[in-house]
py3Dmol code that shows the C-alpha trace and the ligand (Angstrom):
import py3Dmol

protein = """\
ATOM      1  CA  MET A   1      -1.134  24.034   4.895  1.00  0.00           C
ATOM      2  CA  LYS A   2      -1.904  27.741   5.399  1.00  0.00           C
ATOM      3  CA  TYR A   3      -2.634  28.457   9.065  1.00  0.00           C
ATOM      4  CA  CYS A   4      -1.155  27.324  12.347  1.00  0.00           C
ATOM      5  CA  HIS A   5      -3.099  24.477  14.018  1.00  0.00           C
ATOM      6  CA  HIS A   6      -2.258  25.937  17.423  1.00  0.00           C
ATOM      7  CA  CYS A   7      -2.722  29.720  17.140  1.00  0.00           C
ATOM      8  CA  ALA A   8      -4.269  30.176  13.660  1.00  0.00           C
ATOM      9  CA  ALA A   9      -1.549  32.604  12.528  1.00  0.00           C
ATOM     10  CA  PRO A  10      -0.528  32.343   8.830  1.00  0.00           C
ATOM     11  CA  LEU A  11       2.278  29.856   8.191  1.00  0.00           C
ATOM     12  CA  VAL A  12       5.495  30.689   6.352  1.00  0.00           C
ATOM     13  CA  LEU A  13       7.413  28.117   4.312  1.00  0.00           C
ATOM     14  CA  ARG A  14      11.119  28.413   5.193  1.00  0.00           C
ATOM     15  CA  ILE A  15      14.115  26.374   6.342  1.00  0.00           C
ATOM     16  CA  PRO A  16      14.233  26.458  10.164  1.00  0.00           C
ATOM     17  CA  GLU A  17      17.593  26.995  11.838  1.00  0.00           C
ATOM     18  CA  GLY A  18      19.550  23.727  11.984  1.00  0.00           C
ATOM     19  CA  ASP A  19      17.298  22.073   9.390  1.00  0.00           C
ATOM     20  CA  GLU A  20      17.897  21.397   5.702  1.00  0.00           C
ATOM     21  CA  LEU A  21      14.433  21.423   4.175  1.00  0.00           C
ATOM     22  CA  PRO A  22      11.686  24.050   4.002  1.00  0.00           C
ATOM     23  CA  ARG A  23       8.952  23.562   6.640  1.00  0.00           C
ATOM     24  CA  HIS A  24       5.686  25.276   7.449  1.00  0.00           C
ATOM     25  CA  CYS A  25       6.685  27.610  10.310  1.00  0.00           C
ATOM     26  CA  CYS A  26       4.480  29.706  12.603  1.00  0.00           C
ATOM     27  CA  ASP A  27       5.906  33.049  13.691  1.00  0.00           C
ATOM     28  CA  GLY A  28       3.036  33.458  16.153  1.00  0.00           C
ATOM     29  CA  CYS A  29       3.810  30.539  18.469  1.00  0.00           C
ATOM     30  CA  GLU A  30       7.021  29.222  16.869  1.00  0.00           C
ATOM     31  CA  SER A  31       5.503  25.837  15.984  1.00  0.00           C
ATOM     32  CA  ILE A  32       7.010  23.935  13.048  1.00  0.00           C
ATOM     33  CA  PHE A  33       4.811  21.552  11.056  1.00  0.00           C
ATOM     34  CA  TYR A  34       6.590  18.613   9.435  1.00  0.00           C
ATOM     35  CA  GLN A  35       5.065  16.686   6.562  1.00  0.00           C
ATOM     36  CA  ASN A  36       6.195  13.082   6.144  1.00  0.00           C
ATOM     37  CA  PRO A  37       5.315  10.211   3.812  1.00  0.00           C
ATOM     38  CA  LYS A  38       2.047   8.345   4.257  1.00  0.00           C
ATOM     39  CA  ASN A  39       2.032   4.574   4.731  1.00  0.00           C
ATOM     40  CA  ILE A  40      -0.407   2.474   2.734  1.00  0.00           C
ATOM     41  CA  VAL A  41      -0.809  -1.074   3.987  1.00  0.00           C
ATOM     42  CA  GLY A  42      -2.546  -4.047   2.431  1.00  0.00           C
ATOM     43  CA  THR A  43      -2.623  -7.795   1.937  1.00  0.00           C
ATOM     44  CA  VAL A  44      -2.322 -10.412  -0.775  1.00  0.00           C
ATOM     45  CA  PRO A  45      -5.332 -12.505   0.379  1.00  0.00           C
ATOM     46  CA  ILE A  46      -4.855 -16.094  -0.733  1.00  0.00           C
ATOM     47  CA  HIS A  47      -7.152 -19.092  -1.043  1.00  0.00           C
ATOM     48  CA  GLU A  48      -5.614 -22.234  -2.579  1.00  0.00           C
ATOM     49  CA  ASP A  49      -4.107 -21.096  -5.915  1.00  0.00           C
ATOM     50  CA  LYS A  50      -6.156 -17.889  -6.046  1.00  0.00           C
ATOM     51  CA  VAL A  51      -5.778 -14.281  -4.914  1.00  0.00           C
ATOM     52  CA  LEU A  52      -8.639 -12.037  -3.785  1.00  0.00           C
ATOM     53  CA  LEU A  53      -8.908  -8.749  -5.682  1.00  0.00           C
ATOM     54  CA  CYS A  54     -11.236  -5.760  -5.262  1.00  0.00           C
ATOM     55  CA  LYS A  55     -12.761  -3.782  -8.131  1.00  0.00           C
ATOM     56  CA  ARG A  56     -12.491  -0.120  -7.177  1.00  0.00           C
ATOM     57  CA  ALA A  57     -15.771   1.747  -6.649  1.00  0.00           C
ATOM     58  CA  ILE A  58     -13.933   5.064  -6.133  1.00  0.00           C
ATOM     59  CA  GLN A  59     -11.416   7.261  -7.919  1.00  0.00           C
ATOM     60  CA  PRO A  60      -8.594   7.058  -8.736  1.00  0.00           C
ATOM     61  CA  ARG A  61      -8.673   4.076 -11.098  1.00  0.00           C
ATOM     62  CA  LEU A  62     -12.412   3.504 -10.716  1.00  0.00           C
ATOM     63  CA  GLY A  63     -13.407   0.076 -12.089  1.00  0.00           C
ATOM     64  CA  ARG A  64      -9.876  -1.304 -11.977  1.00  0.00           C
ATOM     65  CA  TRP A  65      -8.751  -4.210  -9.813  1.00  0.00           C
ATOM     66  CA  THR A  66      -6.534  -3.896  -6.770  1.00  0.00           C
ATOM     67  CA  LEU A  67      -5.387  -5.664  -3.634  1.00  0.00           C
ATOM     68  CA  PRO A  68      -7.151  -4.477  -0.467  1.00  0.00           C
ATOM     69  CA  ALA A  69      -5.043  -1.648   0.996  1.00  0.00           C
ATOM     70  CA  GLY A  70      -5.392   1.752   2.609  1.00  0.00           C
ATOM     71  CA  TYR A  71      -3.830   4.359   4.859  1.00  0.00           C
ATOM     72  CA  LEU A  72      -2.265   3.221   8.095  1.00  0.00           C
ATOM     73  CA  GLU A  73      -3.888   4.893  11.118  1.00  0.00           C
ATOM     74  CA  ASN A  74      -2.067   6.467  14.048  1.00  0.00           C
ATOM     75  CA  GLY A  75      -1.542   3.985  16.880  1.00  0.00           C
ATOM     76  CA  GLU A  76      -1.761   0.992  14.539  1.00  0.00           C
ATOM     77  CA  SER A  77       0.882  -1.526  13.426  1.00  0.00           C
ATOM     78  CA  CYS A  78       1.407  -2.037   9.668  1.00  0.00           C
ATOM     79  CA  LEU A  79       0.129  -5.599   9.869  1.00  0.00           C
ATOM     80  CA  ASP A  80      -2.949  -4.679  11.935  1.00  0.00           C
ATOM     81  CA  GLY A  81      -3.713  -1.916   9.433  1.00  0.00           C
ATOM     82  CA  ALA A  82      -3.410  -4.315   6.494  1.00  0.00           C
ATOM     83  CA  ILE A  83      -5.773  -6.807   8.182  1.00  0.00           C
ATOM     84  CA  ARG A  84      -8.262  -3.995   8.952  1.00  0.00           C
ATOM     85  CA  GLU A  85      -8.191  -2.709   5.366  1.00  0.00           C
ATOM     86  CA  THR A  86      -8.781  -6.251   4.078  1.00  0.00           C
ATOM     87  CA  LEU A  87     -11.893  -6.496   6.241  1.00  0.00           C
ATOM     88  CA  GLU A  88     -13.107  -2.992   5.277  1.00  0.00           C
ATOM     89  CA  GLU A  89     -12.567  -3.245   1.519  1.00  0.00           C
ATOM     90  CA  ALA A  90     -13.127  -6.937   0.865  1.00  0.00           C
ATOM     91  CA  GLY A  91     -15.179  -8.021   3.896  1.00  0.00           C
ATOM     92  CA  ALA A  92     -12.523 -10.716   4.283  1.00  0.00           C
ATOM     93  CA  ARG A  93     -10.972 -12.174   7.420  1.00  0.00           C
ATOM     94  CA  VAL A  94      -7.411 -13.454   7.101  1.00  0.00           C
ATOM     95  CA  ASN A  95      -4.798 -15.478   8.974  1.00  0.00           C
ATOM     96  CA  VAL A  96      -1.173 -14.406   8.759  1.00  0.00           C
ATOM     97  CA  GLN A  97       2.031 -16.411   9.226  1.00  0.00           C
ATOM     98  CA  GLU A  98       5.190 -15.099  10.879  1.00  0.00           C
ATOM     99  CA  SER A  99       6.762 -14.449   7.487  1.00  0.00           C
ATOM    100  CA  SER A 100       3.842 -12.375   6.227  1.00  0.00           C
ATOM    101  CA  LEU A 101       5.746  -9.220   5.180  1.00  0.00           C
ATOM    102  CA  TYR A 102       6.104  -9.470   1.411  1.00  0.00           C
ATOM    103  CA  THR A 103       6.642  -6.268  -0.634  1.00  0.00           C
ATOM    104  CA  LEU A 104       7.603  -2.693   0.222  1.00  0.00           C
ATOM    105  CA  PHE A 105       7.497   0.185  -2.267  1.00  0.00           C
ATOM    106  CA  ASN A 106       9.040   3.645  -1.926  1.00  0.00           C
ATOM    107  CA  LEU A 107       7.151   6.293  -3.920  1.00  0.00           C
ATOM    108  CA  PRO A 108       9.118   9.465  -3.143  1.00  0.00           C
ATOM    109  CA  VAL A 109       7.448  11.483  -5.918  1.00  0.00           C
ATOM    110  CA  ILE A 110       4.047  11.232  -4.238  1.00  0.00           C
ATOM    111  CA  ASN A 111       5.350  10.830  -0.660  1.00  0.00           C
ATOM    112  CA  GLN A 112       3.951   7.366  -0.062  1.00  0.00           C
ATOM    113  CA  ILE A 113       5.226   4.005   1.163  1.00  0.00           C
ATOM    114  CA  TYR A 114       3.279   0.845   0.334  1.00  0.00           C
ATOM    115  CA  LEU A 115       3.572  -2.380   2.334  1.00  0.00           C
ATOM    116  CA  PHE A 116       1.886  -5.661   1.414  1.00  0.00           C
ATOM    117  CA  PHE A 117       1.573  -8.788   3.568  1.00  0.00           C
ATOM    118  CA  ARG A 118       0.726 -12.326   2.464  1.00  0.00           C
ATOM    119  CA  ALA A 119      -2.399 -13.625   4.201  1.00  0.00           C
ATOM    120  CA  GLU A 120      -4.635 -16.719   4.001  1.00  0.00           C
ATOM    121  CA  LEU A 121      -8.387 -16.194   3.824  1.00  0.00           C
ATOM    122  CA  SER A 122      -9.994 -17.580   6.999  1.00  0.00           C
ATOM    123  CA  ASP A 123     -13.208 -18.391   5.102  1.00  0.00           C
ATOM    124  CA  LEU A 124     -14.899 -17.593   1.792  1.00  0.00           C
ATOM    125  CA  ASP A 125     -17.495 -15.306   3.345  1.00  0.00           C
ATOM    126  CA  PHE A 126     -16.193 -12.088   1.738  1.00  0.00           C
ATOM    127  CA  GLN A 127     -18.173  -9.220   0.211  1.00  0.00           C
ATOM    128  CA  PRO A 128     -17.370  -5.773  -1.203  1.00  0.00           C
ATOM    129  CA  GLY A 129     -16.957  -2.920   1.267  1.00  0.00           C
ATOM    130  CA  ALA A 130     -17.931   0.701   0.586  1.00  0.00           C
ATOM    131  CA  GLU A 131     -14.894   1.368  -1.625  1.00  0.00           C
ATOM    132  CA  SER A 132     -15.262  -1.805  -3.719  1.00  0.00           C
ATOM    133  CA  GLU A 133     -17.731  -2.584  -6.484  1.00  0.00           C
ATOM    134  CA  GLU A 134     -16.935  -6.283  -6.549  1.00  0.00           C
ATOM    135  CA  VAL A 135     -14.587  -8.727  -4.811  1.00  0.00           C
ATOM    136  CA  ALA A 136     -13.467 -11.987  -6.407  1.00  0.00           C
ATOM    137  CA  LEU A 137     -10.867 -14.751  -6.324  1.00  0.00           C
ATOM    138  CA  PHE A 138      -8.588 -15.132  -9.349  1.00  0.00           C
ATOM    139  CA  SER A 139      -6.063 -17.766 -10.393  1.00  0.00           C
ATOM    140  CA  GLN A 140      -2.972 -16.545 -12.245  1.00  0.00           C
ATOM    141  CA  ALA A 141      -4.654 -17.233 -15.599  1.00  0.00           C
ATOM    142  CA  GLU A 142      -7.882 -15.494 -14.588  1.00  0.00           C
ATOM    143  CA  ILE A 143      -6.370 -12.248 -13.261  1.00  0.00           C
ATOM    144  CA  PRO A 144      -7.377  -9.231 -15.396  1.00  0.00           C
ATOM    145  CA  TRP A 145      -3.713  -8.300 -15.898  1.00  0.00           C
ATOM    146  CA  ASP A 146      -4.549  -5.328 -18.147  1.00  0.00           C
ATOM    147  CA  GLU A 147      -6.996  -3.883 -15.626  1.00  0.00           C
ATOM    148  CA  ILE A 148      -4.840  -3.702 -12.501  1.00  0.00           C
ATOM    149  CA  ALA A 149      -5.207  -0.332 -10.763  1.00  0.00           C
ATOM    150  CA  PHE A 150      -1.656   0.400  -9.594  1.00  0.00           C
ATOM    151  CA  PRO A 151       1.907  -0.604 -10.581  1.00  0.00           C
ATOM    152  CA  VAL A 152       2.660  -1.612  -6.959  1.00  0.00           C
ATOM    153  CA  VAL A 153      -0.219  -4.113  -7.115  1.00  0.00           C
ATOM    154  CA  LEU A 154       0.862  -5.445 -10.514  1.00  0.00           C
ATOM    155  CA  THR A 155       4.459  -5.947  -9.338  1.00  0.00           C
ATOM    156  CA  THR A 156       3.329  -7.659  -6.125  1.00  0.00           C
ATOM    157  CA  LEU A 157       1.038 -10.044  -8.034  1.00  0.00           C
ATOM    158  CA  GLU A 158       3.696 -10.852 -10.648  1.00  0.00           C
ATOM    159  CA  HIS A 159       6.224 -11.761  -7.945  1.00  0.00           C
ATOM    160  CA  TYR A 160       3.646 -13.704  -5.969  1.00  0.00           C
ATOM    161  CA  PHE A 161       2.837 -16.040  -8.859  1.00  0.00           C
ATOM    162  CA  GLU A 162       6.549 -16.527  -9.579  1.00  0.00           C
ATOM    163  CA  ASP A 163       7.350 -17.201  -5.922  1.00  0.00           C
ATOM    164  CA  ILE A 164       4.538 -19.691  -5.448  1.00  0.00           C
ATOM    165  CA  GLU A 165       6.145 -21.934  -8.089  1.00  0.00           C
ATOM    166  CA  GLN A 166       9.247 -22.190  -5.861  1.00  0.00           C
ATOM    167  CA  ASN A 167       7.275 -22.012  -2.586  1.00  0.00           C
ATOM    168  CA  HIS A 168       9.819 -19.357  -1.618  1.00  0.00           C
ATOM    169  CA  PHE A 169       8.764 -15.841  -0.649  1.00  0.00           C
ATOM    170  CA  PRO A 170      11.579 -13.309  -0.159  1.00  0.00           C
ATOM    171  CA  VAL A 171      10.745  -9.859   1.204  1.00  0.00           C
ATOM    172  CA  ARG A 172      11.391  -7.368  -1.589  1.00  0.00           C
ATOM    173  CA  MET A 173      11.748  -3.601  -1.538  1.00  0.00           C
ATOM    174  CA  PHE A 174      11.303  -1.464  -4.639  1.00  0.00           C
ATOM    175  CA  ASP A 175      11.740   2.152  -5.661  1.00  0.00           C
ATOM    176  CA  VAL A 176       8.945   3.436  -7.876  1.00  0.00           C
ATOM    177  CA  HIS A 177       9.980   6.127 -10.344  1.00  0.00           C
ATOM    178  CA  HIS A 178       7.562   8.415 -12.143  1.00  0.00           C
ATOM    179  CA  GLY A 179       9.027   9.349 -15.521  1.00  0.00           C
ATOM    180  CA  ASP A 180       7.935  11.605 -18.360  1.00  0.00           C
ATOM    181  CA  ASN A 181       4.730  10.771 -20.238  1.00  0.00           C
ATOM    182  CA  ARG A 182       3.252   9.255 -17.056  1.00  0.00           C
ATOM    183  CA  THR A 183       5.533   6.231 -17.286  1.00  0.00           C
ATOM    184  CA  ILE A 184       6.066   4.430 -14.014  1.00  0.00           C
ATOM    185  CA  THR A 185       8.924   2.004 -13.432  1.00  0.00           C
ATOM    186  CA  THR A 186       9.501  -0.268 -10.456  1.00  0.00           C
ATOM    187  CA  LYS A 187      13.076  -1.096  -9.526  1.00  0.00           C
ATOM    188  CA  LEU A 188      14.050  -3.863  -7.083  1.00  0.00           C
ATOM    189  CA  ILE A 189      16.557  -2.488  -4.559  1.00  0.00           C
ATOM    190  CA  SER A 190      16.608  -5.100  -1.788  1.00  0.00           C
ATOM    191  CA  HIS A 191      15.458  -8.645  -1.150  1.00  0.00           C
ATOM    192  CA  SER A 192      15.792 -11.078   1.727  1.00  0.00           C
ATOM    193  CA  GLN A 193      16.747 -14.754   1.537  1.00  0.00           C
ATOM    194  CA  GLY A 194      13.093 -15.588   1.926  1.00  0.00           C
ATOM    195  CA  THR A 195      11.187 -18.390   3.592  1.00  0.00           C
ATOM    196  CA  ALA A 196       9.088 -21.261   2.373  1.00  0.00           C
ATOM    197  CA  ASP A 197       5.563 -21.700   3.706  1.00  0.00           C
TER     198      ASP A 197
END
"""
ligand_1 = """\
1
ZN
Zn 1.138 29.179 15.807
"""
view = py3Dmol.view(width=600, height=400)
view.addModel(protein, "pdb")
view.setStyle({"model": 0}, {"cartoon": {"style": "trace"}})
view.addModel(ligand_1, "xyz")
view.setStyle({"model": 1}, {"stick": {}})
view.zoomTo()
view.show()
């Protein structure tokens, strides 16, 4: 961020009075521009014992498999955003239960928060959207476990197939740490009692 959105004056990065973190400040009109984490919302689309995955047609992780997810829009609820992304990326319509919220991931290093909801496919009339090369249903044994695009997706899928054995789906929150040598670890920091479907 270089120039003020209001008056086009150059911005200065400094800690405003009464604040604790550096912000982009405009000395022309005294505006302060705050940058906050982005929310990425998606679903675990389910049909019988299978989960719908999308093969990415875009970078990053082109050609790898992921759950349908994308940036939450202004004026949109997390759940509505997840349902919209599922339609956009997988061409899939879903039904959600009251206990749909499933996993939440904090990624402070890249300023993102991921939220996934469990959802039942309404029908099998799905097809790849613009950002997907292919969309397909996978049982636990069929999932290309070595070709999953993101650690948040891998962790969500691993828990899903464990939880389905118990028919018990707690809401879990994780911190995702980026270590040296591009290692990424996911640490469980909170989970609810959970509900059965
Ligand atoms: Zn300004």
